[in-house]
N, C-alpha and C positions, 0 to 999 in steps of 0.2 A: 404762622406757627414757627417758634424758635427750634431749629434743628439741634441735635445732640452735638454735632461738630461745632456749631456756633458756641454753644455752652462751654465745651472743652477749650475752644480757642480763647474765650473770655477768661476761663479760669487760668490758663497758662499765662496770659498777659497780666492779670491781676497778681499772680504768683510771682512772676518776674519783677514786676514794679515794686511789690512788697519786699522781696529780697534785696532789691537794689537800695531801696529807701533805708532798710535797717542797715545794710553794709556802709552806705555813704555816711549815715548819722554815726555809726560807730567808729569809722575812720576819722571823722571829724573830732570826736571826743578824744580819741587816742592818738592824734597827729603828732608825729615827732617822737613817739615813744622808741623808735628805732635809733634815736640819738642817745638814749639814756645809757647810763653806765650799770655795772654790777653793784649790788649793795652787800655791806659786810654782814648782814644777817641771813645766815644759811646758804648764800650763794657760794662762799668758800666750801662749804660741806659738800654741796652738790655738784659744783662745777670747778671753780677757779683754784682750789687746793685739793681737789680730788684727783690723785695721780692716774686712777684707772680711767676717769672721764676724759682728762687732758691727753691721755695717749691715744684716744680716738678707737677706731674699729680694729681690734686684733683679737687673737685667740684668748689672751690673758683678761682682757677687759670684758669680753662676752662671757666668760667663765664667771667672773665676778658679778657681773650684772644679773645672772640668773641664780647665784648660789649664795650671795652675800646679804647679811642684814647690817652692814657696817653703819648705816645712817638710821638705824631702828625701823627700816621700811623694807618690804620686798615690793620693789617697783621696776622690773626689768625693762618694760617697754619705755618708761620715762627715761631710764638710763640709756637705753639704745638710741632714743631720739637725740640725746645729748652727743652720743658717739658719732652719729651720722653728721650732725651739724659740724663738730670739730674736724671730722675727717675731711669734709669738703671746704668748710670756711674758717676753720681755726677757732681759737678762743676769743671771739668778738661778741661783745654784749649786744650790739645792734641787731644781729641776725637772730639771736635767742628771743629778743623782745618782738621782733617782727613775726616770728613763728607762733608765739603765744597769741598775738592779735589775730593772725589768719585763722588759727583754731577757734578762737571766740567768735569771730564773725561766721565762720561755717556752722558752728553749734547753734548760733541764733537763727541761721537760715534753715538748718534742720528741724529745729523746734517749730518754726513757722509751717514748714512742709507737712510735718506730723500733724499738727492741730487743724491745719486748712483741708488736708485730705480726709481727716477724721470727721470734722464737723461740717465742712462747706462754708464756714463763717470766716471770710477773710479779714474783716475789719478787726474782729476780736482776736483771731489768731496773730494778726500783724501787731497788735497792741501788746500781747503777751511776749511776743518775740523782741519788740523794742524795749520793753521792761527789763527783760533778761540782758539785752545787749548793752543798755545804756545805765543801769543801776550803779550808783557809786560803791555799793558793797562789793561788786565784782572787780573793781579796780585792782585790788590786792592780788587776785588770781591771774589777772591778765598781765599786770606790770611787773610782776616779781618773777625773775628768772627760776628761782627755786621752787615756784609753785606750778612749774610745767605740768606736774603730775594732775593738777587740779583741772587745767584747761584740756590736757590730753584725755584724761578720764571722762571729762565733760563731753567732748566731741563723740567718743565711742558711746556714751550714755545716749545722747540725742540720735546717733545713728542706729542704736538698738531700737529706739522707739519707731523709727521709720521702718526698718526691717520688720518689726513686730506688726505694724499696720498692714504691711503687704502679706505677712503670714496670715494674719487674720482674715484677709480678703479672699484668699483661695487655698489656704492650708498646705501649699507645696512644702515638701520636706526641705527643699534647698533654702527657702526663706527662714525655717526653723533653724536650720544650720548656720545661716548668717546671724540670726539673733544670738545663738549661743556663742559663736566665734566673737562677735562684737562685744558681747557682755564679758567674756573672758579677757579681751584686749582692755576693756575699761578697768577691770580688776587689776591687771598687770600694769596699769597706769597708776592707779590709787586704789588701795583696798577698800576705802569707804563706799565704793560702788556695790558692796555686798547687799545693799537694800533694794537694788533694781528690780529683782523678781517680784517684790511686794508691789512696787510701782507698776510692773506690767499687769499684776493682778487687779489693781485699781483701774488701769486702762480698760480692762475687760468690762468694768462696770460703767465707766464714763471716760472717753467719748465713744468707744468701740461698741457699747451696748450688747456686748455678748451676754452679760449678766443683767437680767431685768428684775425689777421689784413686782411681786404679786402680793398684796397685803403687806406682810412684814416678812415674808419668806422669799428666798431665792429658789429658782428652779434647781433642785438638787442634781439632776443629770447634767445640766450645763455647768454648774459649779465644780462637780467632779472632774469633768473633762478639762476645765480651765486649770484645776489644781494638778491633775495628773501629768499634763503636759509641761508643767513647770517644775516637776520633781528634779530632772536634771540640773535646772538652774538653781534650785534651792540647795541641792547637793554641793555644787560648786561653790555657792555662797558660804556654806557652812565649812568647807574645807579652807576657803579663803580667810574666813574669820579666824580659824585655828592657826593659819599661817601668819596672819596679822598679829595675833597675841604673842606667838612665839618670836617675831621680829622685834616687837616692842620690848619684850622681856630680855632678849639678848643684847638689845642696845641699851639696856637700862633706863628705858623711857617710862615703864609702867610704875605708877605710884600705888603703894600697897594700902589696904584698908586700915592699917594701923597709922600710916601717915595722914590719910585723909578718909575718915569714917564714912560709912554709907549714907547716914543722915545727912551730913554736909554735902555730899555729892548730889543727893536728891534735891536738897534746897538749892544749890547752884545751878542744877539742871533746870528746874522750873523758872528760876530768874532768867537764865540764859534764853529759854524759849520767849519770855516776854521781851527781853532786850533785842532779840533778833526780830520779833514781830514789830516792836516799835521803830527800830532802824529802817525796816522796809518803808515806812511812811516818812520817817524823819531821819535821813541819812547824814546827820551832822555830828561832828567831833569824832570822825572816823580815825582809828589809829592802827598802827601794825602790831602794837603790844597793849593788851588790857590788863590791868591789875586783877588778881583774884579777889572776889568781893567778900569772902568769909572772914569773920563771923557776921552774919546777917541779922539785922533787927527783926524781932518777931512779926511786927507789923508788915515789913517788906515781904517776908515769907508768906503771910496769910494773904496779902493782896495779890501777889503773883500766882498763887495757888488758885485763888478765886478766879482770876483772869483766864487761867488754863482751862479749869473746870467750865466756866461760862462758855467759852468758844466751842469746847467739845460737846457740850449739852445742845448748844444752839445748832451745831452742825448735825447732830443726830435728829434733832426736831425738824430740821429742814430736809431730811432725807428723801422723803417721797416727792416734794415739790422741785428741790433744787439738789439733786444727788451729787452734783459736780462740786458743791461747797465742801461736803465731807471728803471727797476724793482729794481736793486740794489741801484741806487741813491735815488728813492723814499722810499724804505725800510729805508735807512740811515736818510733821512731827517724826515720821519713821526715818527719813533720810537725814535727819539731824542726830539721831539716836548714837550713831557710831562716835560723834565728835562732841556730843552735849555735855560730857563730863561725868556720866555714870561710870564709864570705864576711864579712870583718869590717866591721861598719857602727858607726861612732861609737866611743865609749870604753868601752862597756859590752857584755860578750859573755854576760852572763847576767842574766835578770830573772824574777821570779815570773810576770809576765804572759805570758811565752813558753810556759808550761806549759798554758795555758788549754785548748786542744785536744788537745794530746799526751797529757795525763794520761788522757783518755778511753780510749786504747788499752790502758794499763796497768790501768785500773779493769776494763775487759771482760776482760782475760786473768785478773786476779785473781779476780773474782767468778765469772764463768761457768766458767772453768777449774777453780777450787776446787770449784764445785758438781758438776761433772762428775766430778771425781777423788774426792771423798768420797762414798761410797756408803751407808755405814751411818747409820741414823737417828740414833743417838746422837751420832755424829761430826759430823752435819749440824746437830744442834741445838747442839753445842759451838761449832761454827764460826759459827752464826748469832749466839750470844752474844758471841763475839770481835768480829765485825763491828759489832754493836750498840754494844758498849764503845767501839770505835774511832770510830764515828759520835759518840758522846757527846763524846770527846776532840776530834774536829774541830770540833764546834759550840762548845765552849769556847774553842778557839784562834782560830776565826774571828770569834767576838764580840770577843774581845781585840784581834785583828789589825784589825778594822774600826774600833775606837774610836781607833786611832792616826791614821786618815785625817781626823779632824774638822776639823783646820786645819794650816797649815803649821808652826807652831812645835811642836805635838804630834808631828807626823810626823818631823821632822828632830831633834827632841831625842831621840826614841826611836832613830831611826837612827844618831845620833851615839853613843849609848851601846853600840850593837852593833858598828858599824864605826868604829873609833877612828882618829884621825889620817888622815882621807881628805879630800883637798882638795875634792872635789865635794860631800861631805856638809857640810862646814864652810861652803862657799860657799852652799849652799842654805839652811842654817840662818841664815846672815847675811842672806839675802834675805827669809827668813820674818820676822825681826825687823824688817827694813826695811819690810816690808808692814804691820807693826803700828805703825810710827812710832817704834820704839825704835833710834834712830840709833847710839847708843853701842855696844849689843850687836851691832847690824848691822856696824858697821866693825870691832869687835873679832874677830868670826867671819870676816870676808872677809880681814882681814889675816892671821889664823892659816892660812887656806887658801893665801895667797900664800906663807907661810913654809914650808908643806908642799910646794909646788911653785912655786918662783920663776919658772918658765918657762911658767906656765899663763895665756895671754893673757886669757882670759875673766874671771879673778879680778880683773884690774886694771880691765877694763871695768866690772865690777859694783861695784868699790870706787869708781870715779869716779861711778858713778850714785848710790851711797850718799851720798858727799860732797855731790853736786849736790843731792840730795833735802833734804839738811840746810842747804842755802844756802851751802855751803863751796866755791865755784867754782873757787878757785885751787887747792885741794887735789884737786879733781876733775881739772882740767887736767893736774896732775902725774901722776895716776893713768893718764889716757888716754895721755900721752906715754910712761909706762913700757910700756903695752901696745904702743905703736908701736915701741919699742926692741926688743921681742921679735918682734913681727910687723909689719914696717915698711909692708906694703901692707894693712893692716886698714882697710876702709871703715868698719866700726862705730866704730873709735876715732877716725877723723878727723871723723865726723859728730858724735859725742859731744864731742869736743874743740872743734868749731866752736860748738856750743850753750853749753859752759861758758865760752868766750871772750865769746860774745854776752851771757850773763847777767852777767859781770863787766865789760861794757862795753869789752872789747878788740876793737873792731870790725875792726880791721886784721888782727890775728891770726885772728879768727874767719872773715874773708873768704878768707884764705889756706887754712884748714882745710876750709872748704866747697868751694872750688875744687879741692882735691886730692881730696876725696871724689866730686866730679863727674868728675874724670879716671879715677878707679877705677871708677865706675858713672854713665854718662851719663844713666841713666834714673832718677836718684835724686829723687824728689819732696822728700825730706827736705833735700837740699842746696839745691835751689831755694827751698824755704821759708825756709831759714836766711838764704840771701843776700838774700831779700826783706826779712826782719826787719831785717838790717843796714841795708838802705837806708832802711826805715821809720823806724829809730831815729836815723838821721843826716839826716833831713828830706828825703827824696826819694821820697814816696809814689807818684808816677807811675811811676818806674823799678821801685819795689817790686812794684806791681800787675802789671808783665810777669812777674815771677818767680813771683808767686802763681798767675798764670794758667797758666804753664808747668807748676808743680807740680801743679795740679788737672787739667791735660791727661794727666798721667802717673797720677794717682790721684784720680779725682773724689769719692771717699768721704770724704776727710779733712775733718772739720768745723773743725778748728782752722785749716786753710788757707783754707777758705771764709770763716771769720771774718776772717782776716788780710786777705784780698782786699776784703771789705766795708770794712774799716777804712781800708784804702789808698785805695779809691775815694772815700770820705767826706772823707778828709784833703785828697785832690787837689781835690775840689769846693769845700772851704773855703779852698783856697789856701795850705794849710800846707806 
């Protein structure tokens, strides 16, 4: 007779072997990622050009982390992770990449732990964990420093599942507090974790089996208890959803219904569900930027809607025999809701990174559902071979996809080959060359972006920046004026125009541009710094010092302004 201690020992050994296997294969796929550089797409916004992040841990940066919506997000924990890194390691891309990879490996292991402890099925649990760890669609989340929020939130998501398993086992209040705390940390990393309480309710159904089917009805008392205990979690979700909407609006990222009508949003959402589903099985042609698909042909809309309805109806019909299928499908559908395009944020409604958590539901439905449906040993062996071959295919594709993220030029050259004649892709390819100091290629690609979309304000802002970086300040000024002709109230255009005039010694024009920037944003330290520089360059250091002091009162962390103030004081003391 096998003793319980022997069973427990076997389970531990199997668990350790599975976790090691997942970790080793993941490291193999992402090997060398710590040698990768920053990329020009969003990394400057979140790290390399972010004054607060670059300053590391201090009172000002902590205040900004918890109170600011600067990047149209409220992600204090993600920001804090950047602060800690820079405080100890400096602004080094390799460390950021390695941290993302470690978070991904741990999340994969936590997913295995939750499924294995909940079901006792180690092969299926390991297979789901491997799919999560090795799928090419997750490369964007792991290899992109700016997407730290995704892998950090994913870590706390999986940790919440593990805590919830232990809470479900013994109902200790400490485990419930751990669930709540971990959920809040997931939200503070990335707001899209608002759907986690719904997933916990699904976990009550399967694999935890708190909610069981009798006929077509659930036991009402058990359902009530399961719902009541999640009221605090749903309350937190609602509050965080409101916070997310406020942050997106304040950052100008929300697209109005006038700009993008509800009908088009629904069409795009259904198409996106199909595309995500398809890319789970065929992860080819993956890009960091996808073009918006509208207007869509009627046939495409009809076919994608038919697909969505077919899967949903099939999941319902299989409810009694294979309840985990509908659990996985609802997980996929619900967790994609915040990013599927119904609430349109920014110019992109589909990204590989959006599938990081949602795919887990499909992996569960596919692996556990398939294992349950296939009963014959020979058929199971054949299915195991198919899954193994699929994993080998995923490993090959993931290694290839990871290699594209080594630097900006490689990433956007690859993207440009896939997504042709897209202004955002051309713009970022131009910025990639600019980052390398290749001004000719930079200007050529950014100009091509302006030809593809002549009304794209950001193209002219970046074109001006490219010219200014090459020392062509008059051309830079013309680009900024073109941006203002499209968006007359552009604060960024006025600020950059002011500095272009300053560098070309057109102080009167520069003064006017900075004053207009201040009218648009009275708390602009950049405008005060620019006005101070004009005064400094026109022999008025005492007056300049006043403006530099005002700039530092608005943002004490800017070293350039600190140096400007020191210089103005020194010049004043020398009587210059």
